N, CA, C and O atoms as CSV, one atom per row, in Angstrom:
chain,resi,resn,atom,element,x,y,z
A,1,MET,N,N,-44.953,-113.579,6.055
A,1,MET,CA,C,-44.271,-114.888,5.694
A,1,MET,C,C,-45.116,-114.962,4.296
A,1,MET,O,O,-45.928,-114.207,3.760
A,2,ASP,N,N,-44.530,-116.260,3.950
A,2,ASP,CA,C,-44.513,-116.415,2.441
A,2,ASP,C,C,-45.686,-117.208,1.806
A,2,ASP,O,O,-44.966,-117.941,1.128
A,3,VAL,N,N,-46.809,-117.579,1.539
A,3,VAL,CA,C,-48.085,-118.033,1.133
A,3,VAL,C,C,-48.354,-118.887,-0.485
A,3,VAL,O,O,-48.849,-118.241,-1.408
A,4,LYS,N,N,-48.093,-119.888,-0.613
A,4,LYS,CA,C,-48.481,-120.536,-1.814
A,4,LYS,C,C,-49.047,-121.203,-1.555
A,4,LYS,O,O,-49.030,-122.075,-0.687
A,5,VAL,N,N,-50.296,-120.620,-3.003
A,5,VAL,CA,C,-51.613,-121.916,-2.668
A,5,VAL,C,C,-51.126,-122.479,-4.460
A,5,VAL,O,O,-50.679,-121.976,-5.491
A,6,LEU,N,N,-51.378,-123.239,-4.167
A,6,LEU,CA,C,-50.817,-124.611,-5.898
A,6,LEU,C,C,-52.667,-125.249,-6.126
A,6,LEU,O,O,-53.395,-125.901,-5.377
A,7,GLY,N,N,-52.819,-124.822,-7.151
A,7,GLY,CA,C,-53.834,-125.382,-7.766
A,7,GLY,C,C,-54.320,-125.081,-9.310
A,7,GLY,O,O,-53.700,-124.246,-9.967
A,8,TRP,N,N,-54.796,-125.378,-9.548
A,8,TRP,CA,C,-56.020,-125.277,-11.284
A,8,TRP,C,C,-56.282,-123.519,-11.718
A,8,TRP,O,O,-55.798,-122.762,-12.560
A,9,GLY,N,N,-57.157,-123.416,-10.798
A,9,GLY,CA,C,-57.319,-122.514,-10.706
A,9,GLY,C,C,-58.840,-122.721,-10.560
A,9,GLY,O,O,-59.519,-121.695,-10.610
A,10,CYS,N,N,-59.465,-123.883,-10.388
A,10,CYS,CA,C,-60.735,-123.971,-9.761
A,10,CYS,C,C,-61.081,-123.561,-8.259
A,10,CYS,O,O,-60.271,-123.432,-7.340
A,11,GLN,N,N,-62.797,-123.340,-8.202
A,11,GLN,CA,C,-62.793,-122.613,-6.592
A,11,GLN,C,C,-62.197,-123.295,-5.851
A,11,GLN,O,O,-61.292,-122.737,-5.230
A,12,ASN,N,N,-62.491,-125.069,-5.546
A,12,ASN,CA,C,-61.845,-125.558,-4.879
A,12,ASN,C,C,-60.439,-124.934,-4.008
A,12,ASN,O,O,-60.051,-124.795,-2.848
A,13,CYS,N,N,-59.844,-124.590,-5.851
A,13,CYS,CA,C,-58.183,-123.962,-5.314
A,13,CYS,C,C,-57.890,-122.295,-5.128
A,13,CYS,O,O,-56.774,-121.819,-4.919
A,14,LEU,N,N,-59.163,-121.515,-5.253
A,14,LEU,CA,C,-59.122,-120.212,-4.906
A,14,LEU,C,C,-59.244,-120.291,-4.056
A,14,LEU,O,O,-58.440,-119.569,-3.467
A,15,ASN,N,N,-60.137,-121.043,-3.127
A,15,ASN,CA,C,-61.013,-120.743,-1.275
A,15,ASN,C,C,-59.682,-120.723,-0.533
A,15,ASN,O,O,-59.669,-119.732,0.198
A,16,PRO,N,N,-58.673,-121.359,-0.445
A,16,PRO,CA,C,-57.535,-121.399,0.577
A,16,PRO,C,C,-57.234,-119.793,0.502
A,16,PRO,O,O,-57.196,-119.088,1.510
A,17,ALA,N,N,-56.982,-119.206,-1.114
A,17,ALA,CA,C,-56.361,-118.367,-0.838
A,17,ALA,C,C,-57.155,-117.016,-0.001
A,17,ALA,O,O,-56.557,-116.066,0.504
A,18,GLU,N,N,-58.285,-117.175,-0.013
A,18,GLU,CA,C,-59.686,-116.353,0.779
A,18,GLU,C,C,-59.636,-116.701,2.290
A,18,GLU,O,O,-59.691,-115.943,3.259
A,19,ILE,N,N,-59.509,-118.130,2.228
A,19,ILE,CA,C,-59.674,-118.109,3.718
A,19,ILE,C,C,-58.229,-117.493,4.384
A,19,ILE,O,O,-58.243,-116.880,5.452
A,20,ILE,N,N,-56.864,-117.761,3.536
A,20,ILE,CA,C,-55.448,-117.403,4.231
A,20,ILE,C,C,-55.602,-115.863,4.414
A,20,ILE,O,O,-55.468,-115.141,5.403
A,21,THR,N,N,-55.906,-115.630,3.207
A,21,THR,CA,C,-55.818,-113.925,3.578
A,21,THR,C,C,-56.642,-113.315,4.735
A,21,THR,O,O,-56.196,-112.595,5.627
A,22,ALA,N,N,-58.316,-113.851,4.521
A,22,ALA,CA,C,-58.585,-113.562,5.824
A,22,ALA,C,C,-58.463,-113.812,7.201
A,22,ALA,O,O,-58.553,-113.055,8.167
A,23,LYS,N,N,-58.201,-115.235,7.093
A,23,LYS,CA,C,-57.967,-115.339,8.712
A,23,LYS,C,C,-56.513,-114.898,9.320
A,23,LYS,O,O,-56.218,-114.934,10.514
A,24,ALA,N,N,-55.533,-114.409,8.078
A,24,ALA,CA,C,-54.426,-113.382,8.378
A,24,ALA,C,C,-54.531,-112.173,8.917
A,24,ALA,O,O,-53.774,-111.625,9.718
A,25,ALA,N,N,-55.924,-111.628,8.229
A,25,ALA,CA,C,-56.069,-110.168,8.465
A,25,ALA,C,C,-56.589,-109.848,9.854
A,25,ALA,O,O,-56.268,-108.973,10.658
A,26,GLU,N,N,-57.547,-110.883,9.896
A,26,GLU,CA,C,-58.554,-111.415,11.928
A,26,GLU,C,C,-57.423,-111.607,13.366
A,26,GLU,O,O,-57.525,-111.312,14.557
A,27,LEU,N,N,-55.910,-112.517,12.183
A,27,LEU,CA,C,-55.101,-112.574,13.582
A,27,LEU,C,C,-54.488,-111.564,13.544
A,27,LEU,O,O,-54.327,-111.229,14.717
A,28,GLY,N,N,-53.858,-110.576,12.643
A,28,GLY,CA,C,-52.525,-109.617,12.062
A,28,GLY,C,C,-51.550,-109.955,12.004
A,28,GLY,O,O,-50.574,-109.476,12.581
A,29,VAL,N,N,-51.592,-110.978,11.202
A,29,VAL,CA,C,-50.371,-111.687,10.804
A,29,VAL,C,C,-49.904,-111.273,9.583
A,29,VAL,O,O,-50.772,-111.424,8.724
A,30,ALA,N,N,-49.049,-110.887,9.229
A,30,ALA,CA,C,-49.197,-109.960,7.763
A,30,ALA,C,C,-48.219,-111.336,6.397
A,30,ALA,O,O,-47.323,-112.057,6.834
A,31,VAL,N,N,-48.618,-111.400,4.999
A,31,VAL,CA,C,-48.963,-112.878,4.517
A,31,VAL,C,C,-48.851,-112.178,3.594
A,31,VAL,O,O,-49.420,-111.101,3.411
A,32,THR,N,N,-47.846,-112.903,2.681
A,32,THR,CA,C,-48.037,-112.449,0.925
A,32,THR,C,C,-48.407,-113.958,0.379
A,32,THR,O,O,-47.823,-115.039,0.452
A,33,VAL,N,N,-49.836,-113.463,-0.289
A,33,VAL,CA,C,-50.097,-114.900,-0.897
A,33,VAL,C,C,-50.230,-114.902,-2.783
A,33,VAL,O,O,-50.754,-114.277,-3.705
A,34,GLU,N,N,-49.281,-116.171,-2.485
A,34,GLU,CA,C,-49.196,-115.742,-4.723
A,34,GLU,C,C,-50.248,-117.097,-4.898
A,34,GLU,O,O,-50.349,-118.066,-4.145
A,35,LYS,N,N,-50.674,-116.928,-5.626
A,35,LYS,CA,C,-51.360,-118.335,-6.215
A,35,LYS,C,C,-50.567,-119.259,-7.976
A,35,LYS,O,O,-50.529,-119.040,-9.187
A,36,VAL,N,N,-50.016,-120.462,-6.823
A,36,VAL,CA,C,-49.187,-121.264,-8.371
A,36,VAL,C,C,-50.414,-122.091,-9.367
A,36,VAL,O,O,-51.444,-122.710,-9.101
A,37,THR,N,N,-50.018,-121.893,-10.057
A,37,THR,CA,C,-50.691,-122.347,-11.383
A,37,THR,C,C,-50.275,-123.189,-11.989
A,37,THR,O,O,-51.009,-124.178,-11.977
A,38,ASP,N,N,-49.320,-123.295,-12.599
A,38,ASP,CA,C,-48.056,-123.761,-13.193
A,38,ASP,C,C,-47.777,-125.487,-12.824
A,38,ASP,O,O,-47.602,-125.860,-11.663
A,39,PHE,N,N,-47.773,-126.238,-13.755
A,39,PHE,CA,C,-48.050,-128.177,-13.203
A,39,PHE,C,C,-46.776,-127.727,-12.709
A,39,PHE,O,O,-46.731,-127.836,-11.484
A,40,ALA,N,N,-45.774,-127.285,-13.193
A,40,ALA,CA,C,-44.086,-127.910,-13.235
A,40,ALA,C,C,-43.724,-127.656,-11.705
A,40,ALA,O,O,-43.155,-128.399,-10.905
A,41,ALA,N,N,-44.401,-125.958,-11.504
A,41,ALA,CA,C,-43.967,-125.526,-10.212
A,41,ALA,C,C,-44.567,-126.287,-8.900
A,41,ALA,O,O,-43.909,-126.436,-7.870
A,42,ILE,N,N,-46.096,-126.813,-9.100
A,42,ILE,CA,C,-46.917,-127.776,-8.001
A,42,ILE,C,C,-46.190,-129.005,-7.974
A,42,ILE,O,O,-45.956,-129.745,-7.019
A,43,ALA,N,N,-45.848,-129.109,-9.265
A,43,ALA,CA,C,-44.865,-130.901,-8.702
A,43,ALA,C,C,-43.846,-130.854,-8.255
A,43,ALA,O,O,-43.377,-131.879,-7.760
A,44,SER,N,N,-42.970,-129.412,-8.256
A,44,SER,CA,C,-41.396,-129.398,-7.813
A,44,SER,C,C,-41.540,-129.231,-6.037
A,44,SER,O,O,-40.588,-129.289,-5.259
A,45,TYR,N,N,-42.846,-129.035,-5.695
A,45,TYR,CA,C,-43.327,-129.177,-4.109
A,45,TYR,C,C,-43.562,-130.321,-3.380
A,45,TYR,O,O,-43.519,-130.675,-2.202
A,46,GLY,N,N,-43.938,-130.981,-4.919
A,46,GLY,CA,C,-44.081,-132.644,-4.800
A,46,GLY,C,C,-46.043,-133.190,-4.351
A,46,GLY,O,O,-46.691,-134.183,-4.022
A,47,VAL,N,N,-46.250,-131.444,-4.706
A,47,VAL,CA,C,-48.064,-132.102,-4.396
A,47,VAL,C,C,-48.672,-132.877,-5.601
A,47,VAL,O,O,-48.309,-132.511,-6.719
A,48,MET,N,N,-49.571,-133.923,-5.501
A,48,MET,CA,C,-49.904,-134.534,-6.434
A,48,MET,C,C,-51.687,-134.061,-6.111
A,48,MET,O,O,-52.280,-133.958,-7.185
A,49,ARG,N,N,-52.195,-133.899,-5.428
A,49,ARG,CA,C,-53.364,-133.439,-5.137
A,49,ARG,C,C,-53.521,-132.497,-4.675
A,49,ARG,O,O,-52.919,-132.480,-3.601
A,50,THR,N,N,-54.242,-131.224,-4.947
A,50,THR,CA,C,-54.907,-129.839,-4.948
A,50,THR,C,C,-55.805,-129.458,-4.895
A,50,THR,O,O,-56.590,-129.919,-5.724
A,51,PRO,N,N,-56.439,-128.225,-3.795
A,51,PRO,CA,C,-55.177,-127.659,-3.799
A,51,PRO,C,C,-54.017,-127.475,-3.027
A,51,PRO,O,O,-54.051,-128.345,-2.156
A,52,GLY,N,N,-53.067,-126.828,-2.908
A,52,GLY,CA,C,-52.284,-127.369,-2.027
A,52,GLY,C,C,-51.494,-125.928,-1.410
A,52,GLY,O,O,-51.334,-124.816,-1.913
A,53,VAL,N,N,-51.182,-126.385,-0.379
A,53,VAL,CA,C,-50.513,-124.778,0.390
A,53,VAL,C,C,-48.936,-124.949,0.936
A,53,VAL,O,O,-48.652,-126.007,1.496
A,54,VAL,N,N,-47.864,-123.870,0.771
A,54,VAL,CA,C,-46.733,-123.880,1.232
A,54,VAL,C,C,-46.390,-122.636,1.865
A,54,VAL,O,O,-46.327,-121.596,1.210
A,55,ILE,N,N,-46.097,-122.695,3.471
A,55,ILE,CA,C,-45.813,-121.736,3.840
A,55,ILE,C,C,-44.217,-121.647,4.452
A,55,ILE,O,O,-43.668,-122.345,5.303
A,56,ASP,N,N,-43.593,-120.227,3.474
A,56,ASP,CA,C,-42.378,-120.553,3.573
A,56,ASP,C,C,-41.536,-121.342,3.366
A,56,ASP,O,O,-40.490,-121.377,4.015
A,57,GLY,N,N,-41.901,-122.348,2.165
A,57,GLY,CA,C,-41.195,-122.903,1.526
A,57,GLY,C,C,-42.261,-124.564,1.857
A,57,GLY,O,O,-42.810,-125.322,1.058
A,58,LYS,N,N,-42.201,-124.582,2.938
A,58,LYS,CA,C,-43.114,-125.983,3.674
A,58,LYS,C,C,-43.959,-126.189,3.060
A,58,LYS,O,O,-44.664,-125.180,3.078
A,59,VAL,N,N,-44.663,-127.418,2.072
A,59,VAL,CA,C,-45.751,-128.061,2.032
A,59,VAL,C,C,-46.799,-128.340,3.689
A,59,VAL,O,O,-46.709,-129.332,4.412
A,60,VAL,N,N,-47.688,-127.171,3.900
A,60,VAL,CA,C,-48.178,-127.850,5.642
A,60,VAL,C,C,-49.615,-128.697,4.792
A,60,VAL,O,O,-50.035,-129.687,5.391
A,61,HIS,N,N,-50.283,-128.349,3.552
A,61,HIS,CA,C,-51.670,-128.814,2.992
A,61,HIS,C,C,-51.258,-129.304,1.290
A,61,HIS,O,O,-50.566,-128.846,0.381
A,62,ALA,N,N,-52.121,-130.479,1.505
A,62,ALA,CA,C,-52.311,-130.716,-0.301
A,62,ALA,C,C,-53.497,-131.593,0.201
A,62,ALA,O,O,-53.769,-132.224,1.223
A,63,GLY,N,N,-54.100,-131.318,-1.059
A,63,GLY,CA,C,-55.403,-132.048,-1.029
A,63,GLY,C,C,-56.942,-131.354,-0.280
A,63,GLY,O,O,-56.813,-131.035,0.902
A,64,GLY,N,N,-58.234,-131.141,-0.867
A,64,GLY,CA,C,-59.370,-130.336,-0.273
A,64,GLY,C,C,-59.414,-128.447,0.773
A,64,GLY,O,O,-58.767,-127.491,0.345
A,65,VAL,N,N,-59.540,-128.434,0.961
A,65,VAL,CA,C,-59.868,-126.773,1.023
A,65,VAL,C,C,-59.740,-127.268,2.682
A,65,VAL,O,O,-60.443,-128.059,3.311
A,66,PRO,N,N,-58.572,-126.482,3.101
A,66,PRO,CA,C,-58.313,-126.512,4.947
A,66,PRO,C,C,-59.430,-125.166,5.340
A,66,PRO,O,O,-59.775,-124.056,4.934
A,67,SER,N,N,-59.690,-126.175,6.435
A,67,SER,CA,C,-60.528,-125.273,7.669
A,67,SER,C,C,-60.036,-124.033,7.767
A,67,SER,O,O,-59.218,-123.795,6.878
A,68,ALA,N,N,-60.316,-122.752,8.855
A,68,ALA,CA,C,-59.869,-121.527,8.755
A,68,ALA,C,C,-59.427,-121.750,10.470
A,68,ALA,O,O,-59.078,-120.725,11.056
A,69,ASP,N,N,-59.443,-123.267,11.385
A,69,ASP,CA,C,-58.718,-123.329,12.313
A,69,ASP,C,C,-57.697,-124.211,11.802
A,69,ASP,O,O,-57.068,-124.750,12.713
A,70,ASP,N,N,-57.334,-124.527,10.655
A,70,ASP,CA,C,-56.392,-125.627,10.592
A,70,ASP,C,C,-54.957,-124.068,10.010
A,70,ASP,O,O,-53.736,-123.956,10.124
A,71,VAL,N,N,-56.534,-122.837,9.175
A,71,VAL,CA,C,-55.052,-122.139,8.801
A,71,VAL,C,C,-54.898,-121.408,9.886
A,71,VAL,O,O,-54.225,-120.509,9.380
A,72,ALA,N,N,-55.023,-121.069,11.128
A,72,ALA,CA,C,-55.219,-120.275,11.737
A,72,ALA,C,C,-54.160,-121.261,12.323
A,72,ALA,O,O,-53.120,-120.609,12.231
A,73,GLY,N,N,-53.866,-122.378,12.834
A,73,GLY,CA,C,-52.935,-122.972,13.069
A,73,GLY,C,C,-51.620,-122.465,12.931
A,73,GLY,O,O,-50.930,-121.873,13.762
A,74,TRP,N,N,-51.272,-122.913,11.281
A,74,TRP,CA,C,-49.901,-122.419,10.790
A,74,TRP,C,C,-49.543,-121.226,10.374
A,74,TRP,O,O,-48.508,-121.078,9.724
A,75,LEU,N,N,-50.511,-120.004,10.753
A,75,LEU,CA,C,-50.331,-118.836,11.165
A,75,LEU,C,C,-49.609,-118.425,12.065
A,75,LEU,O,O,-48.524,-117.848,11.992
A,76,THR,N,N,-50.215,-118.723,12.940
A,76,THR,CA,C,-49.781,-118.883,14.538
A,76,THR,C,C,-48.652,-120.032,15.000
A,76,THR,O,O,-48.321,-120.072,16.185
A,77,GLY,N,N,-48.127,-120.876,14.125
A,77,GLY,CA,C,-47.225,-121.918,14.344
A,77,GLY,C,C,-47.601,-122.464,15.223
A,77,GLY,O,O,-46.785,-123.033,15.947
A,78,VAL,N,N,-49.245,-122.521,15.569
A,78,VAL,CA,C,-49.489,-123.201,16.538
A,78,VAL,C,C,-50.201,-124.911,16.222
A,78,VAL,O,O,-50.471,-125.652,17.167
């Protein structure tokens, strides 16, 4: 599963990557997490509020730190 975390590098934009990595390990889901900080790349996804999360090319979250429950749902397809 390809995951991109969109944000400028502030703590709120770093937290989703940590939550996703930890939850994926807990669930046994293989993920590749990439942090995207380039404005043009972030804008290309249509995300105007960061942090944003893109999974396999689809924006699943924008604005605010996602909850661990949200992340688990994305990773398991629930």
